[in-house]
N, C-alpha and C positions, 0 to 999 in steps of 0.2 A: 414481864406484864404486869395488870393491875387488874384485882379482879376485878372489876367494872367492864371491864377489857373484849377478858376472858367471856363472860354472861354475855358480853355482846356480841361473841362470834359464836359462842355456844347454838344461841336464838337465832344467829345467820342462817348457822349449820340446818337447827329443826327447819325451820323456815322455808328455806330453799328448794331443800328436797325434797319439798309437799309436790315442788310438778313434778321429779323429777317420772314418779309414774306413770303420766301421763305424755308425758313426750313418749315414755319408752311403751305405749299400748301405740301409740300412732306410728308408732314406727312395725311393731311388729302387726298390726291387723293393716294396715294401710284402711281404714275410716277414720273418721273426725265427726258421724252428722252425730253423735250426740252433745258434740261441742260449738255454746255461740259464741258466734265470732266474735260479739261484740265485750264480750268477759275477758280476753287477752287483751285484745286493744285497753280497753279502761284501768286494767292490770300494769299493765306497759305502759301505760302515761302514768301516773300514782306510780311508779318503783320507778321511771323515770324523774320524776320531782322528791322522790326521795335521793336518790344517786347526787343529782347535784346538791341539797339539805347539805350528804354526809359531803360532798369534796369542800364546800364552803369551811362544813365542820370539821375537816380533816379527820375524818374519823370511820379509820379502815372499815371494822364492822362494816357499818352503812354503807360505802361505797363497794365492798367485793360480797355480800350480801346483792345486794338492789343492782352491780352488774348481771350476779350470776346468772336473776331470777330472771329479768333482759332479757335474754341471750335465750330462757327456756321456755320463754312465752314467745317470743320471733318463732321460733320453729313449731310452738304449737302452733300461732298463728298461718304461718309454714305450711304446714300440716292439712288447715281445717282449709286453706285454699287448692293446694293440691291435692289434696283428696277426696274434694267434694267435687269435684270438677266431673261433671258425667258427658 
């Protein structure tokens, strides 16, 4: 595997893992009042465009990172909607 590809996977792992604390906090506390709904929606939109870009270039680090990050953000959106209902 090329060094540049390893660099891409390392960057992808670090960047994508940044969403995990919020997802975990949501499941543990069942509260998402401190999360604005527009933020994960905006991120999901941008990441979907990055995913399409990665697919068109056949770049696995971009594809994998954005697929996982989209899933995390969809979970955050679902948590926000479910836990904010009163």
